[in-house]
PALUM-974362 format. One record per residue (C-alpha): residue in three letters; x, y, z negated. Coordinates in pm, whole numbers, always signed. Layout:
N
rest = ALA, c1 = X, c2 = Y, c3 = Z
...
end
This chain:
449
rest = MET, c1 = +0, c2 = +0, c3 = +0
rest = THR, c1 = +123, c2 = +352, c3 = +76
rest = SER, c1 = -2, c2 = +701, c3 = -2
rest = SER, c1 = +75, c2 = +1037, c3 = +153
rest = VAL, c1 = -42, c2 = +1292, c3 = -105
rest = PRO, c1 = +116, c2 = +1628, c3 = -5
rest = ARG, c1 = +343, c2 = +1731, c3 = -291
rest = LEU, c1 = +597, c2 = +1983, c3 = -415
rest = VAL, c1 = +839, c2 = +1979, c3 = -707
rest = VAL, c1 = +901, c2 = +2323, c3 = -859
rest = ALA, c1 = +1252, c2 = +2332, c3 = -1008
rest = ALA, c1 = +1512, c2 = +2587, c3 = -1117
rest = PRO, c1 = +1885, c2 = +2613, c3 = -1188
rest = SER, c1 = +1810, c2 = +2656, c3 = -1560
rest = SER, c1 = +1535, c2 = +2709, c3 = -1814
rest = GLY, c1 = +1389, c2 = +3058, c3 = -1822
rest = SER, c1 = +1401, c2 = +3108, c3 = -1444
rest = GLY, c1 = +1023, c2 = +3121, c3 = -1402
rest = LYS, c1 = +923, c2 = +2761, c3 = -1325
rest = THR, c1 = +606, c2 = +2770, c3 = -1534
rest = THR, c1 = +486, c2 = +3098, c3 = -1383
rest = VAL, c1 = +548, c2 = +2977, c3 = -1028
rest = ALA, c1 = +415, c2 = +2622, c3 = -1075
rest = THR, c1 = +102, c2 = +2730, c3 = -1263
rest = GLY, c1 = +48, c2 = +3020, c3 = -1024
rest = LEU, c1 = +76, c2 = +2791, c3 = -721
rest = MET, c1 = -168, c2 = +2544, c3 = -874
rest = ALA, c1 = -423, c2 = +2818, c3 = -941
rest = ALA, c1 = -372, c2 = +2992, c3 = -605
rest = PHE, c1 = -422, c2 = +2671, c3 = -406
rest = ALA, c1 = -718, c2 = +2568, c3 = -621
rest = ALA, c1 = -876, c2 = +2908, c3 = -553
rest = ARG, c1 = -853, c2 = +2826, c3 = -181
rest = GLY, c1 = -1070, c2 = +2522, c3 = -237
rest = LEU, c1 = -797, c2 = +2257, c3 = -253
rest = ALA, c1 = -813, c2 = +1976, c3 = -508
rest = VAL, c1 = -477, c2 = +2022, c3 = -681
rest = SER, c1 = -321, c2 = +1755, c3 = -899
rest = PRO, c1 = -100, c2 = +1905, c3 = -1174
rest = HIS, c1 = +206, c2 = +1727, c3 = -1313
rest = LYS, c1 = +492, c2 = +1806, c3 = -1552
rest = VAL, c1 = +834, c2 = +1639, c3 = -1563
rest = GLY, c1 = +930, c2 = +1528, c3 = -1912
rest = PRO, c1 = +747, c2 = +1491, c3 = -2244
rest = ASP, c1 = +616, c2 = +1848, c3 = -2279
rest = TYR, c1 = +250, c2 = +1867, c3 = -2388
rest = ILE, c1 = +192, c2 = +2242, c3 = -2368
rest = ASP, c1 = +252, c2 = +2329, c3 = -2001
rest = PRO, c1 = +2, c2 = +2063, c3 = -1885
rest = GLY, c1 = -269, c2 = +2251, c3 = -2075
rest = TYR, c1 = -206, c2 = +2559, c3 = -1861
rest = HIS, c1 = -190, c2 = +2337, c3 = -1552
rest = ALA, c1 = -531, c2 = +2191, c3 = -1637
rest = LEU, c1 = -672, c2 = +2540, c3 = -1675
rest = ALA, c1 = -531, c2 = +2635, c3 = -1333
rest = THR, c1 = -668, c2 = +2333, c3 = -1148
rest = GLY, c1 = -969, c2 = +2201, c3 = -1338
rest = ARG, c1 = -797, c2 = +1861, c3 = -1357
rest = VAL, c1 = -616, c2 = +1699, c3 = -1650
rest = GLY, c1 = -245, c2 = +1782, c3 = -1661
rest = ARG, c1 = -24, c2 = +1473, c3 = -1651
rest = ASN, c1 = +337, c2 = +1403, c3 = -1747
rest = LEU, c1 = +596, c2 = +1217, c3 = -1542
rest = ASP, c1 = +872, c2 = +1097, c3 = -1773
rest = ALA, c1 = +1125, c2 = +851, c3 = -1638
rest = TYR, c1 = +1276, c2 = +801, c3 = -1984
rest = LEU, c1 = +960, c2 = +730, c3 = -2182
rest = CYS, c1 = +788, c2 = +524, c3 = -1912
rest = GLY, c1 = +1078, c2 = +400, c3 = -1700
rest = PRO, c1 = +1159, c2 = +507, c3 = -1342
rest = GLU, c1 = +943, c2 = +229, c3 = -1200
rest = LEU, c1 = +624, c2 = +388, c3 = -1339
rest = VAL, c1 = +682, c2 = +745, c3 = -1218
rest = ALA, c1 = +538, c2 = +700, c3 = -869
rest = PRO, c1 = +242, c2 = +481, c3 = -981
rest = LEU, c1 = +148, c2 = +730, c3 = -1256
rest = PHE, c1 = +177, c2 = +1013, c3 = -1006
rest = LEU, c1 = -48, c2 = +835, c3 = -756
rest = HIS, c1 = -300, c2 = +760, c3 = -1031
rest = GLY, c1 = -321, c2 = +1126, c3 = -1128
rest = ALA, c1 = -321, c2 = +1255, c3 = -770
rest = ARG, c1 = -582, c2 = +1013, c3 = -640
rest = GLY, c1 = -827, c2 = +1196, c3 = -412
rest = CYS, c1 = -638, c2 = +1526, c3 = -422
rest = ASP, c1 = -535, c2 = +1752, c3 = -134
rest = LEU, c1 = -209, c2 = +1861, c3 = -296
rest = ALA, c1 = +9, c2 = +1785, c3 = -599
rest = VAL, c1 = +236, c2 = +2035, c3 = -771
rest = VAL, c1 = +499, c2 = +1902, c3 = -1011
rest = GLU, c1 = +664, c2 = +2142, c3 = -1254
rest = GLY, c1 = +1020, c2 = +2043, c3 = -1341
rest = VAL, c1 = +1201, c2 = +2052, c3 = -1674
rest = MET, c1 = +1514, c2 = +2250, c3 = -1770
rest = GLY, c1 = +1763, c2 = +2281, c3 = -1482
rest = LEU, c1 = +1714, c2 = +2070, c3 = -1170
rest = TYR, c1 = +1985, c2 = +1818, c3 = -1257
rest = ASP, c1 = +1949, c2 = +1818, c3 = -1637
rest = GLY, c1 = +1835, c2 = +1479, c3 = -1765
rest = ALA, c1 = +1831, c2 = +1280, c3 = -2088
rest = ALA, c1 = +2150, c2 = +1346, c3 = -2285
rest = GLY, c1 = +2423, c2 = +1099, c3 = -2195
rest = GLU, c1 = +2205, c2 = +922, c3 = -1937
rest = GLY, c1 = +2318, c2 = +1088, c3 = -1613
rest = GLU, c1 = +2028, c2 = +1189, c3 = -1390
rest = LEU, c1 = +1770, c2 = +984, c3 = -1583
rest = ALA, c1 = +1448, c2 = +1184, c3 = -1643
rest = SER, c1 = +1582, c2 = +1496, c3 = -1472
rest = THR, c1 = +1369, c2 = +1692, c3 = -1227
rest = ALA, c1 = +1602, c2 = +1576, c3 = -949
rest = HIS, c1 = +1550, c2 = +1213, c3 = -1051
rest = VAL, c1 = +1171, c2 = +1249, c3 = -1047
rest = ALA, c1 = +1182, c2 = +1433, c3 = -711
rest = LYS, c1 = +1373, c2 = +1142, c3 = -563
rest = LEU, c1 = +1134, c2 = +886, c3 = -712
rest = LEU, c1 = +845, c2 = +1081, c3 = -558
rest = ARG, c1 = +1024, c2 = +1145, c3 = -228
rest = ALA, c1 = +913, c2 = +1505, c3 = -272
rest = PRO, c1 = +1066, c2 = +1830, c3 = -144
rest = VAL, c1 = +1194, c2 = +2072, c3 = -408
rest = VAL, c1 = +1120, c2 = +2443, c3 = -430
rest = LEU, c1 = +1397, c2 = +2614, c3 = -625
rest = VAL, c1 = +1293, c2 = +2912, c3 = -839
rest = VAL, c1 = +1594, c2 = +3141, c3 = -883
rest = ASP, c1 = +1621, c2 = +3427, c3 = -1131
rest = ALA, c1 = +1772, c2 = +3682, c3 = -894
rest = SER, c1 = +1824, c2 = +3958, c3 = -1149
rest = SER, c1 = +2183, c2 = +4080, c3 = -1177
rest = GLN, c1 = +2299, c2 = +3919, c3 = -853
rest = SER, c1 = +2285, c2 = +3963, c3 = -477
rest = ARG, c1 = +2527, c2 = +3776, c3 = -248
rest = SER, c1 = +2613, c2 = +3526, c3 = -522
rest = VAL, c1 = +2263, c2 = +3381, c3 = -488
rest = ALA, c1 = +2376, c2 = +3207, c3 = -168
rest = ALA, c1 = +2653, c2 = +3021, c3 = -349
rest = LEU, c1 = +2413, c2 = +2921, c3 = -626
rest = VAL, c1 = +2148, c2 = +2789, c3 = -388
rest = HIS, c1 = +2405, c2 = +2618, c3 = -165
rest = GLY, c1 = +2549, c2 = +2437, c3 = -467
rest = PHE, c1 = +2213, c2 = +2310, c3 = -587
rest = ALA, c1 = +2099, c2 = +2213, c3 = -238
rest = SER, c1 = +2416, c2 = +2019, c3 = -157
rest = TRP, c1 = +2495, c2 = +1860, c3 = -494
rest = ASP, c1 = +2287, c2 = +1546, c3 = -429
rest = PRO, c1 = +2209, c2 = +1462, c3 = -64
rest = GLU, c1 = +1903, c2 = +1263, c3 = -175
rest = VAL, c1 = +1743, c2 = +1576, c3 = -324
rest = ARG, c1 = +1580, c2 = +1788, c3 = -53
rest = VAL, c1 = +1564, c2 = +2154, c3 = -151
rest = GLY, c1 = +1310, c2 = +2274, c3 = +102
rest = GLY, c1 = +1285, c2 = +2637, c3 = -1
rest = VAL, c1 = +1365, c2 = +2908, c3 = -252
rest = ILE, c1 = +1141, c2 = +3144, c3 = -447
rest = LEU, c1 = +1332, c2 = +3447, c3 = -571
rest = ASN, c1 = +1212, c2 = +3573, c3 = -908
rest = LYS, c1 = +1268, c2 = +3907, c3 = -1084
rest = VAL, c1 = +1368, c2 = +4093, c3 = -767
rest = ALA, c1 = +1419, c2 = +4462, c3 = -844
rest = SER, c1 = +1338, c2 = +4642, c3 = -516
rest = ASP, c1 = +1302, c2 = +4619, c3 = -139
rest = ARG, c1 = +1675, c2 = +4683, c3 = -104
rest = HIS, c1 = +1755, c2 = +4406, c3 = -354
rest = GLU, c1 = +1531, c2 = +4168, c3 = -159
rest = GLU, c1 = +1703, c2 = +4262, c3 = +166
rest = LEU, c1 = +2046, c2 = +4182, c3 = +20
rest = LEU, c1 = +1925, c2 = +3850, c3 = -118
rest = ARG, c1 = +1764, c2 = +3742, c3 = +208
rest = GLU, c1 = +2072, c2 = +3841, c3 = +405
rest = ALA, c1 = +2292, c2 = +3631, c3 = +175
rest = LEU, c1 = +2059, c2 = +3331, c3 = +191
rest = ASP, c1 = +2055, c2 = +3330, c3 = +572
rest = SER, c1 = +2388, c2 = +3145, c3 = +553
rest = ALA, c1 = +2270, c2 = +2892, c3 = +295
rest = GLY, c1 = +2027, c2 = +2719, c3 = +529
rest = VAL, c1 = +1741, c2 = +2720, c3 = +276
rest = PRO, c1 = +1437, c2 = +2933, c3 = +366
rest = VAL, c1 = +1300, c2 = +3195, c3 = +129
rest = LEU, c1 = +937, c2 = +3100, c3 = +61
rest = GLY, c1 = +858, c2 = +3369, c3 = -191
rest = VAL, c1 = +981, c2 = +3684, c3 = -360
rest = LEU, c1 = +843, c2 = +3789, c3 = -698
rest = ARG, c1 = +912, c2 = +4137, c3 = -827
rest = ARG, c1 = +1013, c2 = +4221, c3 = -1180
rest = VAL, c1 = +688, c2 = +4272, c3 = -1366
rest = PRO, c1 = +588, c2 = +4276, c3 = -1732
rest = GLN, c1 = +591, c2 = +3919, c3 = -1857
rest = VAL, c1 = +262, c2 = +3737, c3 = -1817
rest = ASP, c1 = +99, c2 = +3712, c3 = -2159
rest = THR, c1 = +194, c2 = +3359, c3 = -2263
rest = PRO, c1 = +307, c2 = +3400, c3 = -2624
rest = SER, c1 = +554, c2 = +3157, c3 = -2774
rest = ARG, c1 = +595, c2 = +3007, c3 = -3118
rest = HIS, c1 = +845, c2 = +2781, c3 = -3292
rest = LEU, c1 = +791, c2 = +2492, c3 = -3046
rest = GLY, c1 = +727, c2 = +2687, c3 = -2724
rest = LEU, c1 = +417, c2 = +2837, c3 = -2566
rest = VAL, c1 = +101, c2 = +2862, c3 = -2773
rest = PRO, c1 = -134, c2 = +2585, c3 = -2648
rest = VAL, c1 = -435, c2 = +2670, c3 = -2435
rest = ALA, c1 = -676, c2 = +2534, c3 = -2696
rest = GLU, c1 = -565, c2 = +2804, c3 = -2940
rest = ARG, c1 = -612, c2 = +3100, c3 = -2705
rest = ARG, c1 = -865, c2 = +2998, c3 = -2441
rest = ALA, c1 = -977, c2 = +3344, c3 = -2319
rest = GLU, c1 = -626, c2 = +3489, c3 = -2316
rest = ALA, c1 = -493, c2 = +3175, c3 = -2146
rest = VAL, c1 = -751, c2 = +3212, c3 = -1868
rest = ASP, c1 = -629, c2 = +3568, c3 = -1811
rest = ALA, c1 = -264, c2 = +3456, c3 = -1817
rest = VAL, c1 = -326, c2 = +3188, c3 = -1554
rest = ALA, c1 = -515, c2 = +3437, c3 = -1336
rest = ALA, c1 = -220, c2 = +3677, c3 = -1360
rest = MET, c1 = +23, c2 = +3402, c3 = -1258
rest = ALA, c1 = -197, c2 = +3313, c3 = -960
rest = SER, c1 = -215, c2 = +3676, c3 = -849
rest = GLN, c1 = +160, c2 = +3722, c3 = -874
rest = VAL, c1 = +229, c2 = +3406, c3 = -673
rest = GLU, c1 = -44, c2 = +3479, c3 = -417
rest = GLN, c1 = +104, c2 = +3822, c3 = -345
rest = GLY, c1 = +467, c2 = +3716, c3 = -339
rest = CYS, c1 = +474, c2 = +3368, c3 = -183
rest = ASP, c1 = +411, c2 = +3225, c3 = +162
rest = LEU, c1 = +142, c2 = +2977, c3 = +65
rest = GLU, c1 = +105, c2 = +2844, c3 = +419
rest = ALA, c1 = +476, c2 = +2764, c3 = +440
rest = LEU, c1 = +467, c2 = +2602, c3 = +95
rest = LEU, c1 = +168, c2 = +2389, c3 = +195
rest = ALA, c1 = +347, c2 = +2284, c3 = +514
rest = LEU, c1 = +650, c2 = +2185, c3 = +306
rest = ALA, c1 = +426, c2 = +1978, c3 = +79
rest = HIS, c1 = +285, c2 = +1797, c3 = +382
rest = SER, c1 = +638, c2 = +1704, c3 = +489
rest = ALA, c1 = +672, c2 = +1474, c3 = +188
rest = GLY, c1 = +558, c2 = +1170, c3 = +385
rest = THR, c1 = +440, c2 = +847, c3 = +224
rest = LEU, c1 = +500, c2 = +680, c3 = -110
rest = PRO, c1 = +498, c2 = +300, c3 = -120
rest = GLY, c1 = +314, c2 = +111, c3 = -390
rest = ALA, c1 = -17, c2 = +127, c3 = -568
rest = PRO, c1 = -147, c2 = +377, c3 = -823
rest = TRP, c1 = -112, c2 = +287, c3 = -1189
rest = ASP, c1 = -426, c2 = +123, c3 = -1326
rest = PRO, c1 = -505, c2 = +97, c3 = -1697
rest = SER, c1 = -695, c2 = -225, c3 = -1614
rest = LEU, c1 = -1019, c2 = -306, c3 = -1789
rest = THR, c1 = -919, c2 = -591, c3 = -2017
rest = THR, c1 = -1220, c2 = -623, c3 = -2247
rest = THR, c1 = -1594, c2 = -643, c3 = -2188
rest = GLY, c1 = -1891, c2 = -647, c3 = -2420
rest = GLU, c1 = -1978, c2 = -416, c3 = -2710
rest = ARG, c1 = -1747, c2 = -118, c3 = -2735
rest = THR, c1 = -1589, c2 = -4, c3 = -3060
rest = VAL, c1 = -1560, c2 = +360, c3 = -3163
rest = VAL, c1 = -1208, c2 = +505, c3 = -3178
rest = ALA, c1 = -1198, c2 = +861, c3 = -3313
rest = VAL, c1 = -928, c2 = +1085, c3 = -3165
rest = ALA, c1 = -830, c2 = +1410, c3 = -3336
rest = GLY, c1 = -850, c2 = +1720, c3 = -3117
rest = GLY, c1 = -914, c2 = +2091, c3 = -3147
rest = PRO, c1 = -654, c2 = +2366, c3 = -3192
rest = ALA, c1 = -451, c2 = +2180, c3 = -3458
rest = PHE, c1 = -407, c2 = +1857, c3 = -3259
rest = THR, c1 = -350, c2 = +1941, c3 = -2893
rest = PHE, c1 = -73, c2 = +1697, c3 = -2796
rest = SER, c1 = -181, c2 = +1381, c3 = -2617
rest = TYR, c1 = -121, c2 = +1196, c3 = -2292
rest = ALA, c1 = -428, c2 = +1144, c3 = -2076
rest = GLU, c1 = -329, c2 = +782, c3 = -2015
rest = HIS, c1 = -374, c2 = +698, c3 = -2386
rest = THR, c1 = -746, c2 = +767, c3 = -2371
rest = GLU, c1 = -771, c2 = +579, c3 = -2042
rest = LEU, c1 = -593, c2 = +277, c3 = -2191
rest = LEU, c1 = -809, c2 = +279, c3 = -2504
rest = THR, c1 = -1123, c2 = +297, c3 = -2289
rest = ALA, c1 = -999, c2 = +16, c3 = -2066
rest = ALA, c1 = -933, c2 = -196, c3 = -2374
rest = GLY, c1 = -1296, c2 = -161, c3 = -2482
rest = ALA, c1 = -1301, c2 = +152, c3 = -2697
rest = GLU, c1 = -1558, c2 = +428, c3 = -2697
rest = VAL, c1 = -1326, c2 = +726, c3 = -2748
rest = VAL, c1 = -1488, c2 = +1010, c3 = -2944
rest = THR, c1 = -1299, c2 = +1335, c3 = -3005
rest = PHE, c1 = -1343, c2 = +1529, c3 = -3327
rest = ASP, c1 = -1194, c2 = +1853, c3 = -3462
rest = PRO, c1 = -1037, c2 = +1828, c3 = -3811
rest = LEU, c1 = -1068, c2 = +2204, c3 = -3850
rest = ARG, c1 = -1447, c2 = +2199, c3 = -3820
rest = ASP, c1 = -1593, c2 = +1849, c3 = -3849
rest = GLU, c1 = -1651, c2 = +1738, c3 = -4206
rest = GLN, c1 = -1703, c2 = +1371, c3 = -4118
rest = LEU, c1 = -1553, c2 = +1124, c3 = -3876
rest = PRO, c1 = -1766, c2 = +1025, c3 = -3575
rest = GLU, c1 = -2040, c2 = +775, c3 = -3654
rest = ASP, c1 = -1928, c2 = +409, c3 = -3661
rest = THR, c1 = -1556, c2 = +499, c3 = -3643
rest = ALA, c1 = -1357, c2 = +176, c3 = -3645
rest = GLY, c1 = -1015, c2 = +324, c3 = -3572
rest = LEU, c1 = -843, c2 = +661, c3 = -3574
rest = VAL, c1 = -577, c2 = +821, c3 = -3353
rest = ILE, c1 = -414, c2 = +1148, c3 = -3465
rest = GLY, c1 = -162, c2 = +1278, c3 = -3216
rest = GLY, c1 = +67, c2 = +1578, c3 = -3210
rest = GLY, c1 = +2, c2 = +1946, c3 = -3252
rest = PHE, c1 = +49, c2 = +2225, c3 = -3503
rest = PRO, c1 = -98, c2 = +2130, c3 = -3842
rest = GLU, c1 = +160, c2 = +2357, c3 = -4006
rest = VAL, c1 = -13, c2 = +2657, c3 = -3843
rest = TYR, c1 = -354, c2 = +2543, c3 = -3968
rest = ALA, c1 = -251, c2 = +2389, c3 = -4300
rest = GLY, c1 = -489, c2 = +2612, c3 = -4497
rest = GLU, c1 = -794, c2 = +2525, c3 = -4288
rest = LEU, c1 = -707, c2 = +2154, c3 = -4274
rest = SER, c1 = -662, c2 = +2148, c3 = -4649
rest = ALA, c1 = -990, c2 = +2331, c3 = -4706
rest = ASN, c1 = -1182, c2 = +2063, c3 = -4514
rest = GLU, c1 = -1187, c2 = +1832, c3 = -4815
rest = PRO, c1 = -1479, c2 = +1612, c3 = -4701
rest = LEU, c1 = -1293, c2 = +1507, c3 = -4385
rest = ARG, c1 = -966, c2 = +1450, c3 = -4573
rest = GLU, c1 = -1152, c2 = +1219, c3 = -4811
rest = ALA, c1 = -1322, c2 = +1036, c3 = -4521
rest = ILE, c1 = -987, c2 = +974, c3 = -4352
rest = ALA, c1 = -831, c2 = +852, c3 = -4677
rest = GLU, c1 = -1126, c2 = +616, c3 = -4729
rest = LEU, c1 = -1097, c2 = +481, c3 = -4374
rest = ALA, c1 = -723, c2 = +419, c3 = -4416
rest = LEU, c1 = -776, c2 = +254, c3 = -4755
rest = SER, c1 = -1025, c2 = +15, c3 = -4594
rest = GLY, c1 = -751, c2 = -121, c3 = -4369
rest = ALA, c1 = -894, c2 = +23, c3 = -4048
rest = PRO, c1 = -635, c2 = +93, c3 = -3777
rest = VAL, c1 = -490, c2 = +446, c3 = -3791
rest = ALA, c1 = -221, c2 = +559, c3 = -3543
rest = ALA, c1 = -56, c2 = +892, c3 = -3623
rest = GLU, c1 = +223, c2 = +1070, c3 = -3436
rest = CYS, c1 = +416, c2 = +1374, c3 = -3559
rest = ALA, c1 = +134, c2 = +1616, c3 = -3648
rest = GLY, c1 = -76, c2 = +1316, c3 = -3744
rest = LEU, c1 = +203, c2 = +1199, c3 = -3973
rest = LEU, c1 = +204, c2 = +1537, c3 = -4149
rest = TYR, c1 = -174, c2 = +1533, c3 = -4187
rest = LEU, c1 = -165, c2 = +1192, c3 = -4355
rest = CYS, c1 = +92, c2 = +1306, c3 = -4613
rest = ARG, c1 = +8, c2 = +1399, c3 = -4970
rest = GLU, c1 = +76, c2 = +1764, c3 = -4895
rest = LEU, c1 = +207, c2 = +1998, c3 = -4623
rest = ASP, c1 = +388, c2 = +2313, c3 = -4736
rest = GLY, c1 = +228, c2 = +2272, c3 = -5078
rest = ARG, c1 = -128, c2 = +2234, c3 = -4948
rest = PRO, c1 = -317, c2 = +1908, c3 = -5008
rest = MET, c1 = -358, c2 = +1687, c3 = -4701
rest = CYS, c1 = -519, c2 = +1343, c3 = -4666
rest = GLY, c1 = -297, c2 = +1168, c3 = -4920
rest = VAL, c1 = -282, c2 = +846, c3 = -4723
rest = LEU, c1 = +99, c2 = +842, c3 = -4743
rest = ASP, c1 = +297, c2 = +897, c3 = -5061
rest = ALA, c1 = +512, c2 = +1163, c3 = -4893
rest = THR, c1 = +533, c2 = +1539, c3 = -4865
rest = ALA, c1 = +596, c2 = +1752, c3 = -4555
rest = ARG, c1 = +736, c2 = +2101, c3 = -4517
rest = MET, c1 = +847, c2 = +2344, c3 = -4249
rest = THR, c1 = +1221, c2 = +2406, c3 = -4200
rest = GLU, c1 = +1436, c2 = +2624, c3 = -3976
rest = ARG, c1 = +1596, c2 = +2320, c3 = -3812
rest = LEU, c1 = +1467, c2 = +2194, c3 = -3478
rest = THR, c1 = +1468, c2 = +1817, c3 = -3428
rest = LEU, c1 = +1451, c2 = +1744, c3 = -3056
rest = GLY, c1 = +1538, c2 = +1457, c3 = -2828
rest = TYR, c1 = +1462, c2 = +1119, c3 = -2677
rest = ARG, c1 = +1484, c2 = +814, c3 = -2902
rest = ASP, c1 = +1523, c2 = +439, c3 = -2850
rest = ALA, c1 = +1306, c2 = +260, c3 = -3104
rest = VAL, c1 = +1227, c2 = -95, c3 = -3212
rest = ALA, c1 = +930, c2 = -200, c3 = -3427
rest = VAL, c1 = +1070, c2 = -310, c3 = -3764
rest = GLY, c1 = +765, c2 = -518, c3 = -3855
rest = ASP, c1 = +419, c2 = -606, c3 = -3730
rest = SER, c1 = +165, c2 = -322, c3 = -3718
rest = VAL, c1 = -163, c2 = -228, c3 = -3552
rest = LEU, c1 = +39, c2 = -100, c3 = -3254
rest = ALA, c1 = +314, c2 = -356, c3 = -3202
rest = VAL, c1 = +468, c2 = -682, c3 = -3318
rest = ALA, c1 = +810, c2 = -680, c3 = -3478
rest = GLY, c1 = +1087, c2 = -643, c3 = -3223
rest = THR, c1 = +880, c2 = -448, c3 = -2969
rest = ARG, c1 = +1106, c2 = -191, c3 = -2803
rest = MET, c1 = +974, c2 = +147, c3 = -2701
rest = ARG, c1 = +1116, c2 = +485, c3 = -2614
rest = GLY, c1 = +994, c2 = +799, c3 = -2781
rest = HIS, c1 = +1051, c2 = +1171, c3 = -2817
rest = GLU, c1 = +1086, c2 = +1390, c3 = -3126
rest = PHE, c1 = +1004, c2 = +1761, c3 = -3126
rest = HIS, c1 = +941, c2 = +1931, c3 = -3461
rest = ARG, c1 = +1066, c2 = +2175, c3 = -3723
rest = THR, c1 = +927, c2 = +1988, c3 = -4020
rest = VAL, c1 = +1069, c2 = +1733, c3 = -4262
rest = VAL, c1 = +882, c2 = +1448, c3 = -4431
rest = GLU, c1 = +1021, c2 = +1319, c3 = -4760
rest = PRO, c1 = +1080, c2 = +1031, c3 = -4778
rest = GLY, c1 = +1143, c2 = +982, c3 = -4407
rest = ALA, c1 = +1037, c2 = +616, c3 = -4414
rest = GLY, c1 = +816, c2 = +396, c3 = -4624
rest = ALA, c1 = +883, c2 = +58, c3 = -4781
rest = ALA, c1 = +773, c2 = -83, c3 = -4444
rest = PRO, c1 = +910, c2 = +157, c3 = -4178
rest = ALA, c1 = +743, c2 = +204, c3 = -3842
rest = TRP, c1 = +1057, c2 = +209, c3 = -3630
rest = GLY, c1 = +1427, c2 = +152, c3 = -3632
rest = VAL, c1 = +1555, c2 = +448, c3 = -3432
rest = ARG, c1 = +1892, c2 = +511, c3 = -3267
rest = THR, c1 = +1980, c2 = +885, c3 = -3269
rest = PRO, c1 = +2263, c2 = +769, c3 = -3199
rest = VAL, c1 = +2302, c2 = +630, c3 = -3554
rest = ARG, c1 = +2038, c2 = +373, c3 = -3637
rest = ARG, c1 = +1792, c2 = +484, c3 = -3907
rest = MET, c1 = +1455, c2 = +377, c3 = -4039
rest = GLU, c1 = +1162, c2 = +607, c3 = -3960
rest = GLY, c1 = +791, c2 = +628, c3 = -4029
rest = PHE, c1 = +538, c2 = +429, c3 = -4230
rest = VAL, c1 = +340, c2 = +107, c3 = -4189
rest = GLN, c1 = +88, c2 = +30, c3 = -4463
rest = ARG, c1 = -238, c2 = -157, c3 = -4433
rest = GLY, c1 = -370, c2 = -50, c3 = -4092
rest = VAL, c1 = -171, c2 = +274, c3 = -4077
rest = HIS, c1 = +114, c2 = +334, c3 = -3833
rest = ALA, c1 = +256, c2 = +685, c3 = -3883
rest = SER, c1 = +572, c2 = +822, c3 = -3725
rest = TYR, c1 = +737, c2 = +1133, c3 = -3587
rest = LEU, c1 = +788, c2 = +959, c3 = -3251
rest = HIS, c1 = +570, c2 = +1055, c3 = -2957
rest = THR, c1 = +543, c2 = +748, c3 = -2734
rest = HIS, c1 = +380, c2 = +695, c3 = -2395
rest = TRP, c1 = +155, c2 = +391, c3 = -2409
rest = ALA, c1 = +162, c2 = +342, c3 = -2032
rest = ALA, c1 = +510, c2 = +201, c3 = -2084
rest = GLU, c1 = +366, c2 = -71, c3 = -2310
rest = PRO, c1 = -9, c2 = -109, c3 = -2236
rest = GLY, c1 = -34, c2 = -386, c3 = -2495
rest = VAL, c1 = -20, c2 = -115, c3 = -2763
rest = ALA, c1 = -367, c2 = +16, c3 = -2679
rest = HIS, c1 = -512, c2 = -334, c3 = -2639
rest = ARG, c1 = -369, c2 = -447, c3 = -2973
rest = PHE, c1 = -502, c2 = -134, c3 = -3146
rest = VAL, c1 = -857, c2 = -179, c3 = -3013
rest = GLU, c1 = -858, c2 = -550, c3 = -3098
rest = ARG, c1 = -758, c2 = -462, c3 = -3454
rest = CYS, c1 = -1044, c2 = -208, c3 = -3463
rest = ARG, c1 = -1282, c2 = -493, c3 = -3381
rest = THR, c1 = -1150, c2 = -732, c3 = -3641
rest = SER, c1 = -1050, c2 = -510, c3 = -3933
end
């Protein structure tokens, strides 16, 4: 089976060049023209896909060759892009920056090659003119398998500056597909872990995406970019399929959402549903009870530290979650979910499921992790190997329970997380598409617990 979804990868020489503005603006501009646009993000980032979803009206999806393995990148892409007229993939960091110590693995360049997709290089042109040609030439020629099909120049000061840049790039052999002037930064405020998620600033986020679309529409050759996307050709293989593995009566799995818990991969819900779950979202900031007939609970990532007061004040829900956990029902918690299950967060009472405390720090913990399940849990049997990602500025004390969730190499091996009764709580964000048995095992435990 082959597919020929037109596609572009938006990359840059380094972070801060304007990838998010250009990628999100392109998504919104093409969607405004009536195209069904499939949005994707390279790497584990949860926040950018929220803006992508706002721009396109479709769920934002991640393509992570480290978490899921290179072999799943194209199938996951085809699954997300099914039925679309165009796919736009926003890169991560610099074009050739991958997982630390792993060469090209999980870099934007690696994903572009796996997708056989042309790359549009977004270059911050401030403080340079002729040197831009050397920069673009270097990136375009570094790896012959990466096709840099065009350049978008960002932060261009004037008509004269643009003229000098275009003149220099004539010799680089890479066409200029857009020029964006220096303008006041689009209102996308940041916080300690990056942009503020869409769910926390819906109206302002809509305005920000509209501003990105306007900037890109005015400064880019959309017809040339669409033609470049159509040059991508075909991708062999079939789309990823979560596979319906269970029939009969469905069991309710509650999934935390709302402004405090915004981090999740779309495939997790699809896998839970395929395994026989009725997935019901609830908001721990507002809902005082779990959804009716809840048999299992998933609490993903987010920013509970920002909403610690409100989460603590919702005592009825905290008690309901503690009661569910005490009953032995399956509970899967990642990062923010781990904090929420602790006895307290920054001195405020939380659910008290775990005999641990959590607090904010100045130190950022960030990076990919290789993990192995230390013992059996509702997610995995002992010895199951998975890859994960950590991204937080909090500390949980102790860092592991009597029965840890994972043995993690960072690069020194350490124990991490908690397994008790039906609870599996850890800082690690994992992508269940890499190990579909996780979702199936969780739902089966919901049925039998």
